N, C-alpha and C positions, 0 to 999 in steps of 0.2 A: 605477603599476600596469603590469606587463609585458603585452605582447600575448598571451602564452600564458595568463596568469592571467585577463585580460579575456575571452578566448575561453572559458575554463573556466566563468567566472561566467555568461556568456551561455548556454552549453549546459545548465548545471545549471538555470538559470531556466526554460528551455524545458520541461524535465522537470517542474519544480515546478508551472508553470502548467497543464500538461496533467493532472497528477495531482490538482490542486485542482479543476479543471473537471469531471473525470470523474464525480464523485459526483452532481451535479445532472443531468448528461447521462444517466448510467445510469438515474437515477430516472425520467426522462421516457421512456426506452425501455421501461421495464417496463409502460407502459400498453398496449403491443401484444405484447411478447414477454416471457415469464417469465424470472426471474433465472437459471434453470438453462440455458436455451438462449442467453441473452445471454452468459453466461460461456463456454459451449462454443464459440459462434461467435467470440467475441472472441479466445480463446486459440488456437483451431484456425486461424483466419486468420493470426494473428501467427506461429504455428509454421511454417505453410506458406511464409510470406515469409522467415522468419529462417533456416531450415535452409540453403537455398542461399546466402544471404548470408554466414553464418558459415563454411560450407564453402569459399567462395571466398576469404574473408579469411584463414583460418587453415589451409586445406588440408583434404582429405576425412578425414584421420585424426582431426580434431577430433570426429567423430561416433562414435568408438570408445570403449567403456566400459572396456576393458582389465580385465575381471574385476570391475568395480564397478557392474554393472547394477542389482543389487537395492538396495544402499544409496542409490544415486543416484535410483532409481525411488521408494523410500520417501520420500525428502526431496521429490521432485517432487510426489508425491501430497499431502504435507502442505502444501507451500508454494504449489504451482501448481494444486492441485485444491481441497483443503479451505479454504485461506485465501480465495481469491477467491469461492468459492461461498458460504461463510458470510458474508463481508462483503456480497456483493450480495443474498443472501437476506435478511439483516438490513436492508439498505438499503431493500428493498421494503416493510418494515414500519415503518421509522422515518424520520426526516428526514435529508436529505443532510448538514446541518451537524453533526448528532449523529455520523454516521459519520466525518466528517473529523476531528472533535475526538478521538474515541476512537482512531482509527488513529494520530493524531499522538503518542500515548503510547507507541508501540512502542519508542523508545530507552529509556524508563524501564522498560518491561517487560523489555527485554533486560538492563538492569543488575540488576534484581531476580532474574531467572533465574540470571545469572552468580553472584550472591551466594549464592543458595540451593543451586545445584548444584555450583559450582566454588569456593565460598568466597572469591570476589573481592568483598569488601565495598566498595560505593561510598563516596566521600568524604562527609563530613557535609554539605558544601555541596550535593552532588548529591542526597543524600537529602532535604534541605530543599526543593530545587527540585521534586523528584518529588511531595512532599506538596502544594506550592502548585499544581502542574499538576493533580493529582487533584482538589483543591478546585475548581479552575476547571471541570473536566469536570462535577462535580456541579452547579455553578451553571448551566451551559449546559443540561444534560439535565433538571434539575428546575425550571428557571426560578426558582430560589431558594426554592421551596416544594415539598418532596417530595410533599405531599398533593394538589397541584394540577397539577404540571407534566407528568405522564406518564400515558398510557393503558397498558393491559396489552399492547396491540399494540406500542407503542413500547418498552416494557420488554423484550419478547421480541426485538425487532429490535436494540436496543442490545446485548443479551447475545450475540446471534449475531455482531454486528460485533466485539465484544470477543474472542470465541473465534477468529474469523478472524484478528484481529491477533495473537493469541497463537500461532497456527499459523505465521504469518510470522516471528515471533521464533524459533521452533524451527528453521525453515528457514534463517534467517540464521545462527544459531549453528552449524548443521550444516555451513556452508561451511568451518569450520576443519578438518574431516576430509578436505577435498579440496584441500589446499594445493598439490599438484602440478598442478592444473588451472588454466587461465586463467579469468578471469571469464566470458568468452564461452562457453568450453567447458562450464563448470559450469552456466551459465544454459540453454543449449540442451539439454544432456543431462538436465536436470531438467524443462525445459519440455515436452519430447516426452511423457514418461509422464504429466505433469500434464495435458496437453491430452487425452490418451486417457482419463484418469480423469474429466475434465469431460464428455466425450462419453458415457461410460458412465453417469455420474450423471444426466445429462439423460434418457437412454433409460430408466433405471430409475425416474425420477420420474414418468414419464407414466402407467404402469399404476396407480400409487398415487394418482393424482389431484393430485399436487403440481405438475405441469407439463403442458403440451399442446404437441404438435408444431406450431410456427407455420406458417401458410400463407405462400406467396410474397408475397401482398399485405401481410400483417402484417410480414414481414421488410423489404419494400421501404418500408413507411411509416416505419420507423425506420432506414433504410439509412444516413443521415448519422450518426446516433448510433452505430451499430454500427461504421462505418468509423472514427470518432474513437476509440472504445474499443479497437479492434483495432490500427489503424495508429498512432494517437497514444498511447493509454494503455499499450500493451505494447511495440510495435516502436520508435517514435520516442523515447518517453520513456526507455526502457531504454538505447538507444544513446547518447542525449544525456547521461544520468546517468553511465554508465560513462566516456564520453569527458571529461565535465566534471570528474568526481572525480579522474581521473588528472592533470588539470592544476592543480587547486586543493587537492586533498587531501580526505580523508573528513570532517575536522572542519568545514571550510568548507562542504562540501556539506550536512552535517547542519544547519548553521546556516540555510542557504537552505531546507532542507526544512521548517523551521518556518513557512514562508509558506503551506503547503498549506491550513490552515484559513482563512487570510485570503482566499485565492482563492475557496474554497468559499462563505464568507459573502458575499463580494462578488457572486458569481454569483447566489446565492439572493436577494440584495437586488434585483438587476436583473430577476429573475424575478417580483418583487412581494412577496417575503417581508419582513416587517417584524419586527425583533427588539426584545425588551425590553432596557432598560439593563442588567439583571442578566445577560442572556445575553451581551451584548457585553463586560461586565466579566469574566465567566467565561472567554470566549475570549481576552481580553487576558492573563489570569492564566496560561493554558496556554501561549500563545505566548511571553510574557515569561519565564516560569520556564524553559522549555526553551532559549530563546535565551541566557539568563543562564548556565545551566549549560554550554552549548556554548562561550560566550566564556571562561568560567573554565577549561575544559579546554584551550582553545587557548593561553591564557597559561601554564598549567602545562607544557604540552607544549613551548612555545617556550623555557621556562627549564629544560627537562630534568627537571622534577619529576614523580613518579608521580601518576596519577589525580587 
């Protein structure tokens, strides 16, 4: 293993560990601060830190939209406002492990959207892996018995997380329309309107009784969680992910991304959550199916074969 590849694996693993841990950590933060303000604070702080960093790295012109303000802002609202807000609002209603498992299906969702919208049919092996992963999600969410496993609150929460994951798929596919922009430029120019959108959403949620403006003691009581979600979950993880992916490639990064549910389940176990065998089996199906598909794609890519 080359030094560059080893560095890429290490950087990518940092991002994966942070993303896997953020669901249980965010869930605990909701005890003091609602999901609207957690999301707004998280992305707002990350944006304030990232703007000068990106401008220093790529020059001040990186902050110019060059006539693409509205399409970039629309994608920013979809990916950086709607997606995290729906996922965190759903997380407040359901369990952290549910959210991690559902979000892990995003590569499969992307394949389905590409098929339906662009006619890019996935290979039969990929379709089979998607079905196995979906079956695993059903096992985790229902604990093997749809009549027993879920409350209406959890059903609503899981549905919101699913919608948030779908928004991120739309955002990800939208990157193809900005091929002339670097990854950092696209990220920051969609993050800025996304953060503004989260602030507006939090402000609008207050008069409707969906949220309340947190007091300073409330914010301070979960200061460590907010710092982790902002600095770790957005700033550090994003930089590590981009840097790692450049070193080891997207397919290898996606393989490591399959570890996110494992990290979440491990943290929940350390927090005292105990899982039924059927839940663990379902999680194993999800991770195994997604990993198998990724390994298959890597082999086909190495041999120059399509999909």
